[in-house]
C-alpha positions in Angstrom: 7.2 76.8 -12.8 6.7 76.1 -9.1 3.5 74.2 -9.9 5.3 72.1 -12.5 8.0 71.2 -9.9 5.3 70.3 -7.3 3.6 68.0 -9.8 6.9 66.3 -10.7 7.7 65.6 -7.0 4.2 64.3 -6.3 4.3 62.0 -9.4 7.6 60.4 -8.0 6.2 60.1 -4.5 5.5 56.4 -5.1 9.2 55.7 -5.3 9.3 56.4 -1.5 6.4 54.1 -0.8 7.7 51.1 1.1 5.0 48.8 -0.3 5.9 49.7 -3.9 9.6 49.2 -3.2 9.0 45.7 -1.6 6.9 44.7 -4.6 9.5 46.0 -7.0 12.3 44.0 -5.3 10.2 40.8 -5.3 9.4 41.3 -9.1 13.1 41.8 -9.8 14.1 38.7 -7.8 11.4 36.6 -9.5 12.6 37.7 -13.0 16.2 36.9 -12.1 15.3 33.4 -10.7 13.1 32.6 -13.8 15.9 33.8 -16.1 18.5 31.6 -14.3 16.1 28.6 -14.4 15.5 29.1 -18.2 19.3 29.5 -18.8 20.1 26.3 -16.8 17.4 24.3 -18.6 18.5 25.5 -22.0 22.2 24.8 -21.3 21.4 21.3 -19.9 19.2 20.5 -22.9 21.9 21.6 -25.3 24.6 19.7 -23.4 22.5 16.5 -23.4 21.7 16.9 -27.1 25.4 17.3 -28.0 26.3 14.2 -25.9 23.4 12.4 -27.6 21.9 11.4 -24.2 18.1 10.7 -24.6 15.8 12.5 -22.2 12.4 11.1 -23.2 10.4 8.5 -21.3 9.6 6.1 -24.1 11.8 3.5 -22.5 9.0 2.9 -19.9 7.1 0.7 -22.3 10.1 -1.5 -23.2 11.0 -4.8 -21.5 13.3 -4.2 -18.6 15.5 -7.4 -19.0 15.8 -8.0 -15.3 13.5 -9.5 -12.6 12.5 -8.4 -9.1 11.8 -11.2 -6.5 10.9 -8.8 -3.7 7.3 -7.8 -3.4 3.8 -8.8 -2.3 3.8 -11.9 -4.5 6.5 -14.3 -5.7 8.5 -12.7 -8.5 6.4 -9.6 -9.0 8.4 -8.4 -11.9 9.7 -10.6 -14.7 12.3 -9.9 -17.4 9.6 -9.4 -20.0 7.7 -6.8 -18.0 8.1 -3.1 -18.8 10.3 -0.6 -17.0 7.0 1.1 -15.8 6.1 -2.1 -14.1 9.5 -2.2 -12.4 8.9 1.3 -11.0 5.5 0.2 -9.8 6.9 -2.8 -7.9 9.7 -0.7 -6.5 7.2 1.9 -5.3 5.1 -0.7 -3.5 8.2 -2.1 -1.8 9.2 1.4 -0.7 5.8 2.1 0.7 5.8 -1.3 2.5 9.1 -0.4 4.2 8.2 3.2 5.0 4.8 2.6 6.4 5.8 -0.3 8.6 8.9 1.5 9.8 6.9 4.7 10.6 4.5 2.7 12.8 7.2 0.7 14.6 9.6 3.6 15.0 6.8 5.7 16.5 5.9 3.0 19.0 9.6 2.4 19.9 10.3 6.1 20.3 7.2 6.6 22.5 8.3 3.7 24.8 12.0 4.8 25.0 11.0 8.4 25.4 8.9 7.6 28.4 11.6 5.3 29.7 14.1 8.2 29.6 12.0 9.9 32.3 11.5 6.8 34.4 12.6 6.8 38.1 14.1 3.3 37.5 17.9 3.9 37.1 18.4 0.7 35.0 15.6 1.4 32.6 16.6 5.1 32.3 20.2 4.2 31.6 19.4 1.6 29.0 17.1 4.1 27.2 19.9 6.7 27.2 22.5 4.2 26.0 20.2 3.2 23.1 19.6 6.8 22.1 23.3 7.7 22.2 24.4 4.7 20.2 21.9 5.0 17.4 21.8 8.8 17.1 25.6 9.1 16.9 26.4 6.4 14.3 25.6 6.6 10.6 22.5 4.8 9.4 24.4 3.2 6.5 26.8 1.6 9.0 23.9 0.4 11.1 22.3 -1.2 8.0 25.5 -3.0 7.0 25.9 -4.3 10.6 22.3 -5.5 10.8 22.4 -7.2 7.4 25.9 -8.7 7.4 26.7 -8.9 11.1 23.3 -10.2 12.3 21.0 -11.5 9.6 23.5 -13.2 7.3 25.1 -15.0 10.3 21.8 -16.8 11.1 21.6 -20.5 10.2 20.8 -21.5 6.7 17.2 -22.0 5.5 17.7 -25.8 5.6 18.3 -25.6 9.4 16.4 -22.4 10.5 15.5 -21.2 14.0 12.0 -22.4 14.8 9.7 -19.8 16.3 6.1 -20.0 17.6 3.5 -20.0 14.8 5.2 -22.0 13.5 7.6 -19.5 11.9 11.2 -20.0 10.7 14.1 -17.5 10.9 17.2 -18.0 8.9 19.7 -16.0 6.8 17.2 -16.2 3.9 14.6 -14.3 5.9 11.5 -14.9 8.1 8.9 -17.4 7.0 5.5 -16.9 8.8 2.0 -18.2 8.3 0.0 -16.4 5.6 -3.6 -15.4 5.5 -5.4 -16.4 2.3 -8.6 -14.6 1.4 -11.8 -16.5 0.9 -15.2 -15.6 -0.8 -16.4 -14.1 2.5 -13.5 -11.7 3.0 -15.2 -8.7 1.5 -18.3 -9.2 3.7 -16.1 -9.4 6.8 -14.3 -6.2 5.8 -17.6 -4.4 5.4 -18.9 -5.6 8.7 -15.7 -4.6 10.4 -15.9 -1.1 9.0 -19.5 -0.8 10.1 -18.5 -2.0 13.6 -15.6 0.5 13.8 -18.0 3.3 12.7 -20.5 2.3 15.4 -17.8 2.0 18.0 -16.4 5.4 17.3 -19.9 7.0 17.3 -20.7 5.4 20.7 -17.3 6.5 22.0 -17.8 10.1 21.1 -21.4 10.2 22.3 -20.6 8.7 25.7 -17.6 11.0 26.0 -19.9 14.0 25.4 -22.3 12.8 28.0 -19.5 12.4 30.5 -18.2 15.9 29.8 -21.7 17.4 30.1 -23.0 15.5 33.2 -19.8 14.3 34.9 -21.1 10.8 35.1 -18.8 7.8 34.4 -19.8 6.4 31.0 -16.9 4.1 30.2 -16.8 5.6 26.7 -13.4 4.1 25.6 -14.2 0.7 27.0 -17.6 0.5 25.3 -16.4 1.9 22.0 -13.5 -0.5 21.8 -15.6 -3.4 23.0 -18.1 -2.8 20.2 -15.4 -2.7 17.6 -13.7 -5.8 18.8 -17.0 -7.7 19.3 -18.2 -7.1 15.8 -14.8 -7.9 14.2 -14.4 -11.2 16.2 -18.0 -12.4 15.8 -17.9 -11.7 12.0 -14.6 -13.5 11.8 -16.0 -16.6 13.6 -19.2 -16.7 11.5 -17.8 -15.9 8.1 -14.3 -17.4 8.3 -12.9 -14.8 5.9 -9.3 -16.2 5.8 -7.6 -19.6 5.7 -4.1 -20.0 7.1 -1.3 -21.2 4.9 1.6 -22.4 7.0 5.2 -22.3 5.8 7.0 -25.5 5.0 10.6 -26.6 4.8 12.0 -28.4 1.8 15.3 -30.0 1.0 16.8 -26.7 0.0 14.9 -24.3 2.3 11.5 -22.6 2.3 9.0 -24.1 -0.2 7.8 -21.4 -2.7 4.1 -20.7 -2.3 3.9 -21.9 1.3 3.4 -19.2 3.9 4.7 -15.7 3.7 8.5 -15.2 3.4 9.9 -11.9 4.5 13.4 -11.5 2.9 16.5 -10.7 5.0 16.9 -7.5 2.9 13.5 -6.3 3.9 14.1 -7.1 7.5 17.4 -5.2 7.4 16.0 -2.0 6.0 13.0 -2.0 8.3 15.1 -2.8 11.5 17.6 -0.1 10.5 15.0 2.6 9.9 13.1 1.7 13.1 16.1 1.7 15.4 17.7 4.8 13.9 14.5 6.9 13.6 13.2 5.6 16.9 16.2 7.1 18.8 15.3 10.6 17.5 11.6 10.1 18.1 12.4 9.1 21.7 14.1 12.5 22.3 11.2 14.3 20.8 8.8 12.4 23.1 11.0 13.2 26.1 11.2 16.9 25.3 7.5 17.1 24.6 6.5 15.5 27.9 8.9 17.8 29.8 7.4 20.8 28.0 4.1 20.1 29.8 4.0 22.3 33.0 4.7 20.4 36.2 1.5 21.8 37.7 -0.5 19.5 35.3 1.2 16.4 36.9 0.6 17.7 40.4 -3.0 18.5 39.7 -3.6 15.1 38.2 -2.0 13.3 41.1 -4.1 15.3 43.6 -7.2 14.0 41.8 -6.0 10.4 42.2 -4.9 9.6 38.6 -2.4 6.8 38.1 0.9 7.4 36.2 -0.5 5.7 33.1 -3.7 7.8 33.2 -1.8 11.0 33.6 0.3 10.2 30.5 -2.6 9.0 28.4 -5.3 11.5 29.3 -3.4 14.7 30.3 0.3 14.8 29.4 0.6 13.2 26.0 -2.4 15.1 24.4 -0.7 18.4 25.5 2.8 17.2 24.5 1.6 16.4 20.9 1.3 20.1 20.2 5.0 20.4 20.7 5.9 17.0 19.3 4.2 16.9 15.9 6.4 19.5 14.0 9.7 17.8 14.8 8.0 14.4 14.3 7.2 15.5 10.8 10.9 16.1 10.1 11.7 12.7 11.3 9.0 11.0 9.2 10.3 12.8 6.1 13.9 11.7 6.9 12.7 8.1 7.3 10.9 8.2 3.9 14.1 9.6 2.2 16.4 7.3 4.2 14.5 4.3 2.7 16.7 4.8 -0.4 19.6 3.3 1.5 17.8 0.0 1.1 19.8 -0.4 -2.1 22.9 -0.8 0.1 21.5 -4.1 1.5 20.0 -5.3 -1.8 16.4 -4.3 -1.1 14.4 -3.6 -4.3 13.1 -0.1 -3.5 12.8 2.8 -5.9 16.4 4.0 -5.8 17.9 0.4 -6.0 15.7 -0.5 -9.0 16.6 2.9 -10.6 20.3 2.1 -10.2 19.8 -1.2 -12.0 17.9 0.5 -14.8 20.7 3.1 -15.2 23.0 0.3 -16.5 20.9 0.1 -19.7 18.9 3.3 -19.9 19.7 7.0 -19.9 20.1 8.1 -16.3 18.4 11.5 -16.8 14.8 10.5 -17.1 15.3 7.8 -14.5 16.5 10.3 -11.9 13.6 12.6 -12.8 11.1 9.9 -12.0 12.9 8.9 -8.8 13.0 12.5 -7.6 9.3 12.9 -8.5 8.4 9.8 -6.5 10.3 10.9 -3.4 9.0 14.5 -3.7 5.4 13.2 -3.9 6.0 10.9 -0.9 7.4 13.8 1.1 4.6 16.1 0.2 1.9 13.6 1.1 3.6 12.9 4.5 3.9 16.6 5.2 0.2 17.2 4.3 -1.0 14.4 6.6 1.2 15.7 9.5 0.1 19.3 8.9 -3.5 18.2 9.2 -2.7 16.5 12.5 -0.8 19.5 13.7 -3.8 21.8 13.0 -6.0 19.3 14.8 -4.0 19.3 18.0 -3.1 23.0 18.1 -4.9 25.3 20.7 -7.8 27.1 19.1 -8.0 30.8 20.0 -10.6 33.4 19.2 
């Protein structure tokens, strides 16, 4: 009898195993979550079926019935084009705004973040005022102010502000010279890529020699010089582009002359840059201040200038602290681009809202969520690679 009791106790010993209990809890939670998901999906499907709301994507091949004038070419989407084409044009517009805004916001944030640490009282105060204003007011309000309070108050396209170039700025947008590709454009691009590759190789090789021998090799100067020389010489020889200048007609900018950047596009880009740049500036400031003061003192004792200290010593170390919060700001910028619909910019959400007037909203929102999810995941993946590149490697 005692042997039977001992065997029973030993057979139930796994119930006291912490690893088994943790696995059991995780399995139970997974079953509950999957069950809830199936229940929600079934209820939603039944509700949509009772309401006779279509959930298929067959509408994508049908003519949209509306046109989109914003894009890389004049009237990129016509009324007879499909809904799928409209989504493609909207995605391109979103990428245009996001990529340009990311670059400009990063540059602005870097400059303002460094200015926040300046010993110049006026520069430091202006940087602080900019950050406080744009961080503490809603982005939507800023977009409305930029669009209606600034851009729409500019002169009409028939009497624009003349800028160097020549370029013209008016309430209709910015007209600038446009580069038109020629037959030699592809050859110029190939030679430029080769020049950049050779320049980077020289840069890295000369840098390695400097680190191993201590000699001055001017790695950056020679590398950049090779890149610039190949690009410029190839341009002068091949003439890969011709310049198409904008022209004014009786009723404004002439279609097909120069490149016209709409006021809607300018508004969303300016809004995203100014808003996100304020947050990036604080990230840059905190990242620089996270570098130990001894690094500054050691660099000064070696005769480095302020710019060299930032470029060669402080910024590379600060990036290890800056990249994770920068990732969050880049993701916010990508998602905030959906506010372009508020100023009439034909991005993904704005075009989807137009589609929803004639097509079931459910499949449209699924596509929109999928696009923004993919955009966020790609941005996160790129930033994670950079984060791993700049982290300290330990054995």
